[in-house]
C-alpha positions, 0 to 999 in steps of 0.5 A: 142853856143847853141844847138837845144836842150837847147833852152827855148820852150813855146807858142806865144802869138797868141797860147795863144790867140786861146787856150782863145778864144776857150775857150770862146765860149766852155762857152758861150754855156755850161753856159746857158745850166748848168743854165738851168739843175740847175733851174730844179733842183730846181724844185725837192723842189717843187715836193718833198714837194707836195708829202709829203704834198699829203701822209699827206692829205691822212693820214688825210682823213684815219682817220677823212673821209674829207681833211683839210686846215691847215698844222700842222694837217697833219703834213707838214712843211718846213725845211731849210734856203734856200726855194724857194717855197711859198705854199698853201692849202685852207686858209693856206700858209706857207713860203714867196711869193717870190716877184714878184709872186702873190699867186694863186687862184688854190687851194681847199680843200672840204671833198671829195678832194683838191688842194695844190699850190706850187710857186716860181722863180728859175731862177730869172726871171718875170715869177713864177713857179706853181705846183699843186698836188690833191687827186688823186696825180695828179702833174701838173707844172702849169706855168713853170718857166724853159724855154725848 
């Protein structure tokens, strides 16, 4: 006769199905929030690159007493194979405009000021993310591609 201490113990099918259902509910709650935070992290590319562009424009202004719409003249460029944003500054543009996005009319350069624009699509929906920065370093998210 086999004693109770020597019997094999395990989980019943019902117990396993309850655990799978709980994991499914947790995943259904967590994945959308994760995607939102991931998209917000991707926006940091536009913010940091626009701040670098601003720095280049300010340095150019300090030497020449005017702003310019030439990325090479201010020493601005983007590297890497996964650029998510397209940049505009007056008559100059840099990068590839993401599918579904249109060029901006917000960018401008004059002798006394500038507005640079970054356009991207960070989450693959029809809305394009649009950021601007001006000579006062005012960074604005004109169109937010990440729902709040």
